[in-house]
PDBQT receptor file of N, H, CA, C and O in Angstrom, charges set to zero:
ATOM      1  N   MET A   1       2.981 -34.042   7.083  1.00  0.00    +0.000 N 
ATOM      2  CA  MET A   1       2.635 -32.691   7.469  1.00  0.00    +0.000 C 
ATOM      3  C   MET A   1       1.122 -32.603   7.640  1.00  0.00    +0.000 C 
ATOM      4  O   MET A   1       0.375 -33.444   7.140  1.00  0.00    +0.000 OA
ATOM      5  N   GLU A   2       0.687 -31.564   8.360  1.00  0.00    +0.000 N 
ATOM      6  H   GLU A   2       1.294 -30.881   8.766  1.00  0.00    +0.000 HD
ATOM      7  CA  GLU A   2      -0.735 -31.331   8.548  1.00  0.00    +0.000 C 
ATOM      8  C   GLU A   2      -1.077 -29.879   8.268  1.00  0.00    +0.000 C 
ATOM      9  O   GLU A   2      -0.233 -28.990   8.383  1.00  0.00    +0.000 OA
ATOM     10  N   GLY A   3      -2.334 -29.656   7.897  1.00  0.00    +0.000 N 
ATOM     11  H   GLY A   3      -3.019 -30.378   7.804  1.00  0.00    +0.000 HD
ATOM     12  CA  GLY A   3      -2.798 -28.315   7.632  1.00  0.00    +0.000 C 
ATOM     13  C   GLY A   3      -4.315 -28.268   7.584  1.00  0.00    +0.000 C 
ATOM     14  O   GLY A   3      -4.993 -29.234   7.935  1.00  0.00    +0.000 OA
ATOM     15  N   THR A   4      -4.838 -27.125   7.143  1.00  0.00    +0.000 N 
ATOM     16  H   THR A   4      -4.287 -26.341   6.858  1.00  0.00    +0.000 HD
ATOM     17  CA  THR A   4      -6.275 -26.880   7.093  1.00  0.00    +0.000 C 
ATOM     18  C   THR A   4      -6.644 -26.392   5.700  1.00  0.00    +0.000 C 
ATOM     19  O   THR A   4      -5.953 -25.555   5.120  1.00  0.00    +0.000 OA
ATOM     20  N   ILE A   5      -7.750 -26.930   5.164  1.00  0.00    +0.000 N 
ATOM     21  H   ILE A   5      -8.311 -27.611   5.635  1.00  0.00    +0.000 HD
ATOM     22  CA  ILE A   5      -8.238 -26.476   3.860  1.00  0.00    +0.000 C 
ATOM     23  C   ILE A   5      -8.638 -25.005   3.988  1.00  0.00    +0.000 C 
ATOM     24  O   ILE A   5      -9.504 -24.654   4.789  1.00  0.00    +0.000 OA
ATOM     25  N   LYS A   6      -7.994 -24.152   3.185  1.00  0.00    +0.000 N 
ATOM     26  H   LYS A   6      -7.291 -24.438   2.534  1.00  0.00    +0.000 HD
ATOM     27  CA  LYS A   6      -8.273 -22.713   3.230  1.00  0.00    +0.000 C 
ATOM     28  C   LYS A   6      -9.257 -22.293   2.148  1.00  0.00    +0.000 C 
ATOM     29  O   LYS A   6     -10.105 -21.427   2.367  1.00  0.00    +0.000 OA
ATOM     30  N   ASN A   7      -9.137 -22.918   0.972  1.00  0.00    +0.000 N 
ATOM     31  H   ASN A   7      -8.449 -23.621   0.794  1.00  0.00    +0.000 HD
ATOM     32  CA  ASN A   7      -9.917 -22.481  -0.175  1.00  0.00    +0.000 C 
ATOM     33  C   ASN A   7     -10.130 -23.669  -1.103  1.00  0.00    +0.000 C 
ATOM     34  O   ASN A   7      -9.225 -24.480  -1.302  1.00  0.00    +0.000 OA
ATOM     35  N   LEU A   8     -11.327 -23.770  -1.670  1.00  0.00    +0.000 N 
ATOM     36  H   LEU A   8     -12.063 -23.111  -1.509  1.00  0.00    +0.000 HD
ATOM     37  CA  LEU A   8     -11.651 -24.786  -2.675  1.00  0.00    +0.000 C 
ATOM     38  C   LEU A   8     -12.266 -24.082  -3.874  1.00  0.00    +0.000 C 
ATOM     39  O   LEU A   8     -13.093 -23.184  -3.713  1.00  0.00    +0.000 OA
ATOM     40  N   THR A   9     -11.869 -24.485  -5.070  1.00  0.00    +0.000 N 
ATOM     41  H   THR A   9     -11.197 -25.214  -5.200  1.00  0.00    +0.000 HD
ATOM     42  CA  THR A   9     -12.414 -23.867  -6.279  1.00  0.00    +0.000 C 
ATOM     43  C   THR A   9     -13.380 -24.819  -6.960  1.00  0.00    +0.000 C 
ATOM     44  O   THR A   9     -13.459 -25.994  -6.602  1.00  0.00    +0.000 OA
ATOM     45  N   ASP A  10     -14.111 -24.316  -7.934  1.00  0.00    +0.000 N 
ATOM     46  H   ASP A  10     -14.048 -23.362  -8.224  1.00  0.00    +0.000 HD
ATOM     47  CA  ASP A  10     -14.999 -25.184  -8.708  1.00  0.00    +0.000 C 
ATOM     48  C   ASP A  10     -14.238 -25.854  -9.856  1.00  0.00    +0.000 C 
ATOM     49  O   ASP A  10     -14.848 -26.525 -10.689  1.00  0.00    +0.000 OA
ATOM     50  N   LYS A  11     -12.938 -25.682  -9.908  1.00  0.00    +0.000 N 
ATOM     51  H   LYS A  11     -12.443 -25.136  -9.231  1.00  0.00    +0.000 HD
ATOM     52  CA  LYS A  11     -12.111 -26.265 -10.972  1.00  0.00    +0.000 C 
ATOM     53  C   LYS A  11     -11.300 -27.469 -10.502  1.00  0.00    +0.000 C 
ATOM     54  O   LYS A  11     -10.452 -27.971 -11.240  1.00  0.00    +0.000 OA
ATOM     55  N   GLY A  12     -11.555 -27.938  -9.271  1.00  0.00    +0.000 N 
ATOM     56  H   GLY A  12     -12.244 -27.530  -8.672  1.00  0.00    +0.000 HD
ATOM     57  CA  GLY A  12     -10.905 -29.152  -8.800  1.00  0.00    +0.000 C 
ATOM     58  C   GLY A  12      -9.556 -28.965  -8.125  1.00  0.00    +0.000 C 
ATOM     59  O   GLY A  12      -8.747 -29.891  -8.076  1.00  0.00    +0.000 OA
ATOM     60  N   PHE A  13      -9.316 -27.778  -7.609  1.00  0.00    +0.000 N 
ATOM     61  H   PHE A  13      -9.974 -27.026  -7.648  1.00  0.00    +0.000 HD
ATOM     62  CA  PHE A  13      -8.098 -27.584  -6.835  1.00  0.00    +0.000 C 
ATOM     63  C   PHE A  13      -8.372 -26.630  -5.684  1.00  0.00    +0.000 C 
ATOM     64  O   PHE A  13      -9.421 -25.988  -5.625  1.00  0.00    +0.000 OA
ATOM     65  N   GLY A  14      -7.415 -26.550  -4.774  1.00  0.00    +0.000 N 
ATOM     66  H   GLY A  14      -6.563 -27.072  -4.822  1.00  0.00    +0.000 HD
ATOM     67  CA  GLY A  14      -7.583 -25.677  -3.626  1.00  0.00    +0.000 C 
ATOM     68  C   GLY A  14      -6.245 -25.375  -2.982  1.00  0.00    +0.000 C 
ATOM     69  O   GLY A  14      -5.185 -25.646  -3.546  1.00  0.00    +0.000 OA
ATOM     70  N   PHE A  15      -6.318 -24.805  -1.781  1.00  0.00    +0.000 N 
ATOM     71  H   PHE A  15      -7.180 -24.584  -1.323  1.00  0.00    +0.000 HD
ATOM     72  CA  PHE A  15      -5.123 -24.404  -1.053  1.00  0.00    +0.000 C 
ATOM     73  C   PHE A  15      -5.232 -24.841   0.400  1.00  0.00    +0.000 C 
ATOM     74  O   PHE A  15      -6.311 -24.839   0.992  1.00  0.00    +0.000 OA
ATOM     75  N   ILE A  16      -4.088 -25.216   0.958  1.00  0.00    +0.000 N 
ATOM     76  H   ILE A  16      -3.211 -25.219   0.478  1.00  0.00    +0.000 HD
ATOM     77  CA  ILE A  16      -3.997 -25.677   2.332  1.00  0.00    +0.000 C 
ATOM     78  C   ILE A  16      -3.135 -24.697   3.118  1.00  0.00    +0.000 C 
ATOM     79  O   ILE A  16      -2.030 -24.355   2.696  1.00  0.00    +0.000 OA
ATOM     80  N   THR A  17      -3.644 -24.246   4.266  1.00  0.00    +0.000 N 
ATOM     81  H   THR A  17      -4.541 -24.523   4.609  1.00  0.00    +0.000 HD
ATOM     82  CA  THR A  17      -2.840 -23.465   5.189  1.00  0.00    +0.000 C 
ATOM     83  C   THR A  17      -2.015 -24.462   5.987  1.00  0.00    +0.000 C 
ATOM     84  O   THR A  17      -2.555 -25.374   6.613  1.00  0.00    +0.000 OA
ATOM     85  N   VAL A  18      -0.711 -24.279   5.958  1.00  0.00    +0.000 N 
ATOM     86  H   VAL A  18      -0.273 -23.538   5.449  1.00  0.00    +0.000 HD
ATOM     87  CA  VAL A  18       0.204 -25.230   6.569  1.00  0.00    +0.000 C 
ATOM     88  C   VAL A  18       0.595 -24.758   7.960  1.00  0.00    +0.000 C 
ATOM     89  O   VAL A  18       0.977 -23.603   8.148  1.00  0.00    +0.000 OA
ATOM     90  N   ASP A  19       0.499 -25.653   8.933  1.00  0.00    +0.000 N 
ATOM     91  H   ASP A  19       0.189 -26.591   8.780  1.00  0.00    +0.000 HD
ATOM     92  CA  ASP A  19       0.882 -25.339  10.305  1.00  0.00    +0.000 C 
ATOM     93  C   ASP A  19       2.338 -24.885  10.343  1.00  0.00    +0.000 C 
ATOM     94  O   ASP A  19       3.226 -25.600   9.879  1.00  0.00    +0.000 OA
ATOM     95  N   GLY A  20       2.580 -23.703  10.892  1.00  0.00    +0.000 N 
ATOM     96  H   GLY A  20       1.859 -23.122  11.269  1.00  0.00    +0.000 HD
ATOM     97  CA  GLY A  20       3.930 -23.217  11.075  1.00  0.00    +0.000 C 
ATOM     98  C   GLY A  20       4.610 -22.652   9.833  1.00  0.00    +0.000 C 
ATOM     99  O   GLY A  20       5.804 -22.357   9.874  1.00  0.00    +0.000 OA
ATOM    100  N   GLU A  21       3.881 -22.493   8.731  1.00  0.00    +0.000 N 
ATOM    101  H   GLU A  21       2.910 -22.733   8.697  1.00  0.00    +0.000 HD
ATOM    102  CA  GLU A  21       4.474 -21.954   7.506  1.00  0.00    +0.000 C 
ATOM    103  C   GLU A  21       3.684 -20.731   7.053  1.00  0.00    +0.000 C 
ATOM    104  O   GLU A  21       2.484 -20.622   7.305  1.00  0.00    +0.000 OA
ATOM    105  N   GLU A  22       4.372 -19.818   6.386  1.00  0.00    +0.000 N 
ATOM    106  H   GLU A  22       5.347 -19.907   6.181  1.00  0.00    +0.000 HD
ATOM    107  CA  GLU A  22       3.722 -18.580   5.940  1.00  0.00    +0.000 C 
ATOM    108  C   GLU A  22       2.895 -18.756   4.674  1.00  0.00    +0.000 C 
ATOM    109  O   GLU A  22       1.818 -18.173   4.553  1.00  0.00    +0.000 OA
ATOM    110  N   LYS A  23       3.389 -19.553   3.729  1.00  0.00    +0.000 N 
ATOM    111  H   LYS A  23       4.264 -20.026   3.827  1.00  0.00    +0.000 HD
ATOM    112  CA  LYS A  23       2.710 -19.695   2.433  1.00  0.00    +0.000 C 
ATOM    113  C   LYS A  23       1.771 -20.896   2.422  1.00  0.00    +0.000 C 
ATOM    114  O   LYS A  23       2.066 -21.946   2.993  1.00  0.00    +0.000 OA
ATOM    115  N   ASP A  24       0.623 -20.711   1.753  1.00  0.00    +0.000 N 
ATOM    116  H   ASP A  24       0.383 -19.858   1.290  1.00  0.00    +0.000 HD
ATOM    117  CA  ASP A  24      -0.314 -21.812   1.563  1.00  0.00    +0.000 C 
ATOM    118  C   ASP A  24       0.199 -22.721   0.451  1.00  0.00    +0.000 C 
ATOM    119  O   ASP A  24       0.940 -22.283  -0.430  1.00  0.00    +0.000 OA
ATOM    120  N   LEU A  25      -0.205 -23.994   0.501  1.00  0.00    +0.000 N 
ATOM    121  H   LEU A  25      -0.807 -24.349   1.216  1.00  0.00    +0.000 HD
ATOM    122  CA  LEU A  25       0.195 -24.951  -0.520  1.00  0.00    +0.000 C 
ATOM    123  C   LEU A  25      -0.975 -25.262  -1.442  1.00  0.00    +0.000 C 
ATOM    124  O   LEU A  25      -2.103 -25.462  -0.991  1.00  0.00    +0.000 OA
ATOM    125  N   PHE A  26      -0.693 -25.298  -2.721  1.00  0.00    +0.000 N 
ATOM    126  H   PHE A  26       0.223 -25.136  -3.087  1.00  0.00    +0.000 HD
ATOM    127  CA  PHE A  26      -1.653 -25.694  -3.756  1.00  0.00    +0.000 C 
ATOM    128  C   PHE A  26      -1.840 -27.201  -3.691  1.00  0.00    +0.000 C 
ATOM    129  O   PHE A  26      -0.886 -27.930  -3.417  1.00  0.00    +0.000 OA
ATOM    130  N   PHE A  27      -3.068 -27.685  -3.941  1.00  0.00    +0.000 N 
ATOM    131  H   PHE A  27      -3.843 -27.093  -4.164  1.00  0.00    +0.000 HD
ATOM    132  CA  PHE A  27      -3.278 -29.119  -4.170  1.00  0.00    +0.000 C 
ATOM    133  C   PHE A  27      -4.327 -29.296  -5.262  1.00  0.00    +0.000 C 
ATOM    134  O   PHE A  27      -5.214 -28.461  -5.437  1.00  0.00    +0.000 OA
ATOM    135  N   HIS A  28      -4.206 -30.395  -5.986  1.00  0.00    +0.000 N 
ATOM    136  H   HIS A  28      -3.485 -31.074  -5.844  1.00  0.00    +0.000 HD
ATOM    137  CA  HIS A  28      -5.154 -30.740  -7.041  1.00  0.00    +0.000 C 
ATOM    138  C   HIS A  28      -5.946 -31.961  -6.600  1.00  0.00    +0.000 C 
ATOM    139  O   HIS A  28      -5.437 -32.794  -5.849  1.00  0.00    +0.000 OA
ATOM    140  N   SER A  29      -7.180 -32.073  -7.057  1.00  0.00    +0.000 N 
ATOM    141  H   SER A  29      -7.593 -31.396  -7.667  1.00  0.00    +0.000 HD
ATOM    142  CA  SER A  29      -8.044 -33.188  -6.656  1.00  0.00    +0.000 C 
ATOM    143  C   SER A  29      -7.436 -34.546  -6.995  1.00  0.00    +0.000 C 
ATOM    144  O   SER A  29      -7.780 -35.539  -6.353  1.00  0.00    +0.000 OA
ATOM    145  N   ASN A  30      -6.545 -34.621  -7.981  1.00  0.00    +0.000 N 
ATOM    146  H   ASN A  30      -6.265 -33.815  -8.503  1.00  0.00    +0.000 HD
ATOM    147  CA  ASN A  30      -5.884 -35.883  -8.314  1.00  0.00    +0.000 C 
ATOM    148  C   ASN A  30      -5.006 -36.390  -7.180  1.00  0.00    +0.000 C 
ATOM    149  O   ASN A  30      -4.659 -37.570  -7.151  1.00  0.00    +0.000 OA
ATOM    150  N   GLU A  31      -4.640 -35.517  -6.246  1.00  0.00    +0.000 N 
ATOM    151  H   GLU A  31      -4.922 -34.557  -6.269  1.00  0.00    +0.000 HD
ATOM    152  CA  GLU A  31      -3.755 -35.885  -5.142  1.00  0.00    +0.000 C 
ATOM    153  C   GLU A  31      -4.507 -36.337  -3.886  1.00  0.00    +0.000 C 
ATOM    154  O   GLU A  31      -3.880 -36.615  -2.864  1.00  0.00    +0.000 OA
ATOM    155  N   LEU A  32      -5.838 -36.414  -3.949  1.00  0.00    +0.000 N 
ATOM    156  H   LEU A  32      -6.347 -36.187  -4.780  1.00  0.00    +0.000 HD
ATOM    157  CA  LEU A  32      -6.619 -36.821  -2.778  1.00  0.00    +0.000 C 
ATOM    158  C   LEU A  32      -6.589 -38.334  -2.602  1.00  0.00    +0.000 C 
ATOM    159  O   LEU A  32      -6.648 -39.087  -3.575  1.00  0.00    +0.000 OA
ATOM    160  N   LYS A  33      -6.495 -38.764  -1.353  1.00  0.00    +0.000 N 
ATOM    161  H   LYS A  33      -6.447 -38.152  -0.564  1.00  0.00    +0.000 HD
ATOM    162  CA  LYS A  33      -6.495 -40.186  -0.999  1.00  0.00    +0.000 C 
ATOM    163  C   LYS A  33      -7.576 -40.438   0.038  1.00  0.00    +0.000 C 
ATOM    164  O   LYS A  33      -7.559 -39.829   1.107  1.00  0.00    +0.000 OA
ATOM    165  N   GLY A  34      -8.517 -41.327  -0.260  1.00  0.00    +0.000 N 
ATOM    166  H   GLY A  34      -8.531 -41.822  -1.128  1.00  0.00    +0.000 HD
ATOM    167  CA  GLY A  34      -9.540 -41.717   0.712  1.00  0.00    +0.000 C 
ATOM    168  C   GLY A  34     -10.685 -40.731   0.895  1.00  0.00    +0.000 C 
ATOM    169  O   GLY A  34     -11.537 -40.932   1.761  1.00  0.00    +0.000 OA
ATOM    170  N   VAL A  35     -10.720 -39.682   0.103  1.00  0.00    +0.000 N 
ATOM    171  H   VAL A  35     -10.028 -39.519  -0.600  1.00  0.00    +0.000 HD
ATOM    172  CA  VAL A  35     -11.805 -38.701   0.175  1.00  0.00    +0.000 C 
ATOM    173  C   VAL A  35     -11.982 -38.093  -1.225  1.00  0.00    +0.000 C 
ATOM    174  O   VAL A  35     -11.008 -37.894  -1.950  1.00  0.00    +0.000 OA
ATOM    175  N   SER A  36     -13.216 -37.806  -1.587  1.00  0.00    +0.000 N 
ATOM    176  H   SER A  36     -14.008 -37.968  -0.998  1.00  0.00    +0.000 HD
ATOM    177  CA  SER A  36     -13.445 -37.164  -2.883  1.00  0.00    +0.000 C 
ATOM    178  C   SER A  36     -13.396 -35.652  -2.713  1.00  0.00    +0.000 C 
ATOM    179  O   SER A  36     -13.601 -35.134  -1.615  1.00  0.00    +0.000 OA
ATOM    180  N   TYR A  37     -13.127 -34.960  -3.791  1.00  0.00    +0.000 N 
ATOM    181  H   TYR A  37     -12.961 -35.381  -4.683  1.00  0.00    +0.000 HD
ATOM    182  CA  TYR A  37     -13.055 -33.495  -3.757  1.00  0.00    +0.000 C 
ATOM    183  C   TYR A  37     -14.370 -32.897  -3.258  1.00  0.00    +0.000 C 
ATOM    184  O   TYR A  37     -14.369 -31.913  -2.517  1.00  0.00    +0.000 OA
ATOM    185  N   GLU A  38     -15.486 -33.492  -3.665  1.00  0.00    +0.000 N 
ATOM    186  H   GLU A  38     -15.487 -34.291  -4.267  1.00  0.00    +0.000 HD
ATOM    187  CA  GLU A  38     -16.808 -32.985  -3.291  1.00  0.00    +0.000 C 
ATOM    188  C   GLU A  38     -17.080 -33.117  -1.796  1.00  0.00    +0.000 C 
ATOM    189  O   GLU A  38     -17.924 -32.400  -1.260  1.00  0.00    +0.000 OA
ATOM    190  N   GLU A  39     -16.379 -34.024  -1.115  1.00  0.00    +0.000 N 
ATOM    191  H   GLU A  39     -15.693 -34.607  -1.550  1.00  0.00    +0.000 HD
ATOM    192  CA  GLU A  39     -16.573 -34.219   0.328  1.00  0.00    +0.000 C 
ATOM    193  C   GLU A  39     -15.786 -33.220   1.176  1.00  0.00    +0.000 C 
ATOM    194  O   GLU A  39     -16.103 -33.022   2.349  1.00  0.00    +0.000 OA
ATOM    195  N   LEU A  40     -14.768 -32.593   0.599  1.00  0.00    +0.000 N 
ATOM    196  H   LEU A  40     -14.510 -32.753  -0.354  1.00  0.00    +0.000 HD
ATOM    197  CA  LEU A  40     -13.944 -31.649   1.356  1.00  0.00    +0.000 C 
ATOM    198  C   LEU A  40     -14.694 -30.352   1.621  1.00  0.00    +0.000 C 
ATOM    199  O   LEU A  40     -15.511 -29.914   0.811  1.00  0.00    +0.000 OA
ATOM    200  N   ARG A  41     -14.405 -29.748   2.764  1.00  0.00    +0.000 N 
ATOM    201  H   ARG A  41     -13.741 -30.104   3.422  1.00  0.00    +0.000 HD
ATOM    202  CA  ARG A  41     -14.986 -28.462   3.143  1.00  0.00    +0.000 C 
ATOM    203  C   ARG A  41     -13.882 -27.553   3.657  1.00  0.00    +0.000 C 
ATOM    204  O   ARG A  41     -12.900 -28.026   4.228  1.00  0.00    +0.000 OA
ATOM    205  N   VAL A  42     -14.039 -26.254   3.456  1.00  0.00    +0.000 N 
ATOM    206  H   VAL A  42     -14.837 -25.870   2.992  1.00  0.00    +0.000 HD
ATOM    207  CA  VAL A  42     -13.114 -25.283   4.026  1.00  0.00    +0.000 C 
ATOM    208  C   VAL A  42     -13.093 -25.509   5.536  1.00  0.00    +0.000 C 
ATOM    209  O   VAL A  42     -14.144 -25.645   6.161  1.00  0.00    +0.000 OA
ATOM    210  N   GLY A  43     -11.900 -25.548   6.117  1.00  0.00    +0.000 N 
ATOM    211  H   GLY A  43     -11.046 -25.438   5.609  1.00  0.00    +0.000 HD
ATOM    212  CA  GLY A  43     -11.751 -25.786   7.548  1.00  0.00    +0.000 C 
ATOM    213  C   GLY A  43     -11.417 -27.222   7.903  1.00  0.00    +0.000 C 
ATOM    214  O   GLY A  43     -11.018 -27.491   9.036  1.00  0.00    +0.000 OA
ATOM    215  N   ASP A  44     -11.571 -28.168   6.957  1.00  0.00    +0.000 N 
ATOM    216  H   ASP A  44     -11.895 -27.949   6.036  1.00  0.00    +0.000 HD
ATOM    217  CA  ASP A  44     -11.204 -29.563   7.221  1.00  0.00    +0.000 C 
ATOM    218  C   ASP A  44      -9.709 -29.669   7.490  1.00  0.00    +0.000 C 
ATOM    219  O   ASP A  44      -8.910 -29.008   6.827  1.00  0.00    +0.000 OA
ATOM    220  N   ARG A  45      -9.330 -30.495   8.456  1.00  0.00    +0.000 N 
ATOM    221  H   ARG A  45      -9.980 -31.032   8.994  1.00  0.00    +0.000 HD
ATOM    222  CA  ARG A  45      -7.929 -30.783   8.724  1.00  0.00    +0.000 C 
ATOM    223  C   ARG A  45      -7.494 -31.910   7.789  1.00  0.00    +0.000 C 
ATOM    224  O   ARG A  45      -8.226 -32.879   7.588  1.00  0.00    +0.000 OA
ATOM    225  N   VAL A  46      -6.301 -31.773   7.223  1.00  0.00    +0.000 N 
ATOM    226  H   VAL A  46      -5.707 -30.986   7.386  1.00  0.00    +0.000 HD
ATOM    227  CA  VAL A  46      -5.771 -32.767   6.295  1.00  0.00    +0.000 C 
ATOM    228  C   VAL A  46      -4.309 -33.071   6.621  1.00  0.00    +0.000 C 
ATOM    229  O   VAL A  46      -3.598 -32.257   7.210  1.00  0.00    +0.000 OA
ATOM    230  N   SER A  47      -3.892 -34.259   6.221  1.00  0.00    +0.000 N 
ATOM    231  H   SER A  47      -4.470 -34.920   5.742  1.00  0.00    +0.000 HD
ATOM    232  CA  SER A  47      -2.473 -34.596   6.258  1.00  0.00    +0.000 C 
ATOM    233  C   SER A  47      -2.022 -34.737   4.812  1.00  0.00    +0.000 C 
ATOM    234  O   SER A  47      -2.825 -35.046   3.932  1.00  0.00    +0.000 OA
ATOM    235  N   PHE A  48      -0.737 -34.511   4.569  1.00  0.00    +0.000 N 
ATOM    236  H   PHE A  48      -0.085 -34.260   5.284  1.00  0.00    +0.000 HD
ATOM    237  CA  PHE A  48      -0.232 -34.526   3.197  1.00  0.00    +0.000 C 
ATOM    238  C   PHE A  48       1.285 -34.612   3.212  1.00  0.00    +0.000 C 
ATOM    239  O   PHE A  48       1.924 -34.503   4.258  1.00  0.00    +0.000 OA
ATOM    240  N   GLU A  49       1.837 -34.810   2.034  1.00  0.00    +0.000 N 
ATOM    241  H   GLU A  49       1.317 -34.898   1.185  1.00  0.00    +0.000 HD
ATOM    242  CA  GLU A  49       3.277 -34.737   1.837  1.00  0.00    +0.000 C 
ATOM    243  C   GLU A  49       3.556 -33.497   1.006  1.00  0.00    +0.000 C 
ATOM    244  O   GLU A  49       2.768 -33.141   0.131  1.00  0.00    +0.000 OA
ATOM    245  N   LYS A  50       4.657 -32.851   1.274  1.00  0.00    +0.000 N 
ATOM    246  H   LYS A  50       5.297 -33.141   1.985  1.00  0.00    +0.000 HD
ATOM    247  CA  LYS A  50       5.025 -31.661   0.512  1.00  0.00    +0.000 C 
ATOM    248  C   LYS A  50       5.797 -32.106  -0.721  1.00  0.00    +0.000 C 
ATOM    249  O   LYS A  50       6.804 -32.807  -0.621  1.00  0.00    +0.000 OA
ATOM    250  N   GLY A  51       5.311 -31.688  -1.886  1.00  0.00    +0.000 N 
ATOM    251  H   GLY A  51       4.493 -31.118  -1.968  1.00  0.00    +0.000 HD
ATOM    252  CA  GLY A  51       5.942 -32.043  -3.146  1.00  0.00    +0.000 C 
ATOM    253  C   GLY A  51       6.434 -30.801  -3.872  1.00  0.00    +0.000 C 
ATOM    254  O   GLY A  51       6.356 -29.684  -3.362  1.00  0.00    +0.000 OA
ATOM    255  N   GLU A  52       6.935 -31.026  -5.058  1.00  0.00    +0.000 N 
ATOM    256  H   GLU A  52       6.999 -31.934  -5.473  1.00  0.00    +0.000 HD
ATOM    257  CA  GLU A  52       7.458 -29.938  -5.882  1.00  0.00    +0.000 C 
ATOM    258  C   GLU A  52       6.912 -30.114  -7.293  1.00  0.00    +0.000 C 
ATOM    259  O   GLU A  52       6.942 -31.212  -7.850  1.00  0.00    +0.000 OA
ATOM    260  N   SER A  53       6.415 -29.026  -7.861  1.00  0.00    +0.000 N 
ATOM    261  H   SER A  53       6.391 -28.135  -7.408  1.00  0.00    +0.000 HD
ATOM    262  CA  SER A  53       5.931 -29.043  -9.241  1.00  0.00    +0.000 C 
ATOM    263  C   SER A  53       6.682 -27.964 -10.014  1.00  0.00    +0.000 C 
ATOM    264  O   SER A  53       7.416 -27.178  -9.417  1.00  0.00    +0.000 OA
ATOM    265  N   PRO A  54       6.509 -27.916 -11.331  1.00  0.00    +0.000 N 
ATOM    266  CA  PRO A  54       7.165 -26.856 -12.116  1.00  0.00    +0.000 C 
ATOM    267  C   PRO A  54       6.782 -25.452 -11.655  1.00  0.00    +0.000 C 
ATOM    268  O   PRO A  54       7.538 -24.502 -11.862  1.00  0.00    +0.000 OA
ATOM    269  N   LYS A  55       5.597 -25.317 -11.025  1.00  0.00    +0.000 N 
ATOM    270  H   LYS A  55       4.983 -26.089 -10.858  1.00  0.00    +0.000 HD
ATOM    271  CA  LYS A  55       5.137 -24.007 -10.573  1.00  0.00    +0.000 C 
ATOM    272  C   LYS A  55       5.474 -23.740  -9.106  1.00  0.00    +0.000 C 
ATOM    273  O   LYS A  55       5.111 -22.690  -8.577  1.00  0.00    +0.000 OA
ATOM    274  N   GLY A  56       6.156 -24.662  -8.447  1.00  0.00    +0.000 N 
ATOM    275  H   GLY A  56       6.452 -25.515  -8.877  1.00  0.00    +0.000 HD
ATOM    276  CA  GLY A  56       6.538 -24.461  -7.052  1.00  0.00    +0.000 C 
ATOM    277  C   GLY A  56       6.043 -25.569  -6.147  1.00  0.00    +0.000 C 
ATOM    278  O   GLY A  56       5.573 -26.601  -6.626  1.00  0.00    +0.000 OA
ATOM    279  N   PRO A  57       6.145 -25.366  -4.833  1.00  0.00    +0.000 N 
ATOM    280  CA  PRO A  57       5.722 -26.385  -3.871  1.00  0.00    +0.000 C 
ATOM    281  C   PRO A  57       4.229 -26.668  -3.962  1.00  0.00    +0.000 C 
ATOM    282  O   PRO A  57       3.430 -25.781  -4.262  1.00  0.00    +0.000 OA
ATOM    283  N   ASN A  58       3.865 -27.928  -3.698  1.00  0.00    +0.000 N 
ATOM    284  H   ASN A  58       4.514 -28.649  -3.454  1.00  0.00    +0.000 HD
ATOM    285  CA  ASN A  58       2.464 -28.308  -3.677  1.00  0.00    +0.000 C 
ATOM    286  C   ASN A  58       2.261 -29.437  -2.668  1.00  0.00    +0.000 C 
ATOM    287  O   ASN A  58       3.228 -29.984  -2.139  1.00  0.00    +0.000 OA
ATOM    288  N   ALA A  59       1.008 -29.781  -2.405  1.00  0.00    +0.000 N 
ATOM    289  H   ALA A  59       0.222 -29.337  -2.835  1.00  0.00    +0.000 HD
ATOM    290  CA  ALA A  59       0.672 -30.867  -1.494  1.00  0.00    +0.000 C 
ATOM    291  C   ALA A  59       0.313 -32.107  -2.299  1.00  0.00    +0.000 C 
ATOM    292  O   ALA A  59      -0.446 -32.031  -3.265  1.00  0.00    +0.000 OA
ATOM    293  N   THR A  60       0.863 -33.253  -1.893  1.00  0.00    +0.000 N 
ATOM    294  H   THR A  60       1.479 -33.315  -1.108  1.00  0.00    +0.000 HD
ATOM    295  CA  THR A  60       0.555 -34.522  -2.535  1.00  0.00    +0.000 C 
ATOM    296  C   THR A  60       0.040 -35.494  -1.485  1.00  0.00    +0.000 C 
ATOM    297  O   THR A  60       0.229 -35.280  -0.287  1.00  0.00    +0.000 OA
ATOM    298  N   ASN A  61      -0.618 -36.571  -1.937  1.00  0.00    +0.000 N 
ATOM    299  H   ASN A  61      -0.772 -36.745  -2.909  1.00  0.00    +0.000 HD
ATOM    300  CA  ASN A  61      -1.163 -37.594  -1.024  1.00  0.00    +0.000 C 
ATOM    301  C   ASN A  61      -1.978 -36.961   0.105  1.00  0.00    +0.000 C 
ATOM    302  O   ASN A  61      -1.743 -37.228   1.283  1.00  0.00    +0.000 OA
ATOM    303  N   VAL A  62      -2.934 -36.123  -0.274  1.00  0.00    +0.000 N 
ATOM    304  H   VAL A  62      -3.125 -35.905  -1.232  1.00  0.00    +0.000 HD
ATOM    305  CA  VAL A  62      -3.747 -35.380   0.684  1.00  0.00    +0.000 C 
ATOM    306  C   VAL A  62      -4.893 -36.258   1.200  1.00  0.00    +0.000 C 
ATOM    307  O   VAL A  62      -5.653 -36.813   0.407  1.00  0.00    +0.000 OA
ATOM    308  N   SER A  63      -5.016 -36.382   2.516  1.00  0.00    +0.000 N 
ATOM    309  H   SER A  63      -4.399 -35.931   3.160  1.00  0.00    +0.000 HD
ATOM    310  CA  SER A  63      -6.131 -37.127   3.103  1.00  0.00    +0.000 C 
ATOM    311  C   SER A  63      -6.698 -36.366   4.294  1.00  0.00    +0.000 C 
ATOM    312  O   SER A  63      -5.976 -35.678   5.017  1.00  0.00    +0.000 OA
ATOM    313  N   ARG A  64      -8.008 -36.505   4.481  1.00  0.00    +0.000 N 
ATOM    314  H   ARG A  64      -8.595 -37.063   3.895  1.00  0.00    +0.000 HD
ATOM    315  CA  ARG A  64      -8.668 -35.818   5.589  1.00  0.00    +0.000 C 
ATOM    316  C   ARG A  64      -8.350 -36.545   6.888  1.00  0.00    +0.000 C 
ATOM    317  O   ARG A  64      -8.297 -37.774   6.929  1.00  0.00    +0.000 OA
ATOM    318  N   ILE A  65      -8.141 -35.773   7.943  1.00  0.00    +0.000 N 
ATOM    319  H   ILE A  65      -8.184 -34.774   7.909  1.00  0.00    +0.000 HD
ATOM    320  CA  ILE A  65      -7.839 -36.363   9.260  1.00  0.00    +0.000 C 
ATOM    321  C   ILE A  65      -9.136 -36.600   9.991  1.00  0.00    +0.000 C 
ATOM    322  O   ILE A  65      -9.127 -37.090  11.120  1.00  0.00    +0.000 OA
TER     323      ILE A  65
């Protein structure tokens, strides 16, 4: 899947706006591949896999395109 970084927090997580979906997906910095959290910027395009956590859907294996 692909999307756009919508929001980044100072606590090491953020949200991705998903192409064609209404709800944004949560992601944690532990799920980043090939890029550090500090390198990400709002508006960056990313690819990811949709996962499931106890709190609901989330993004895993997130990498910048």
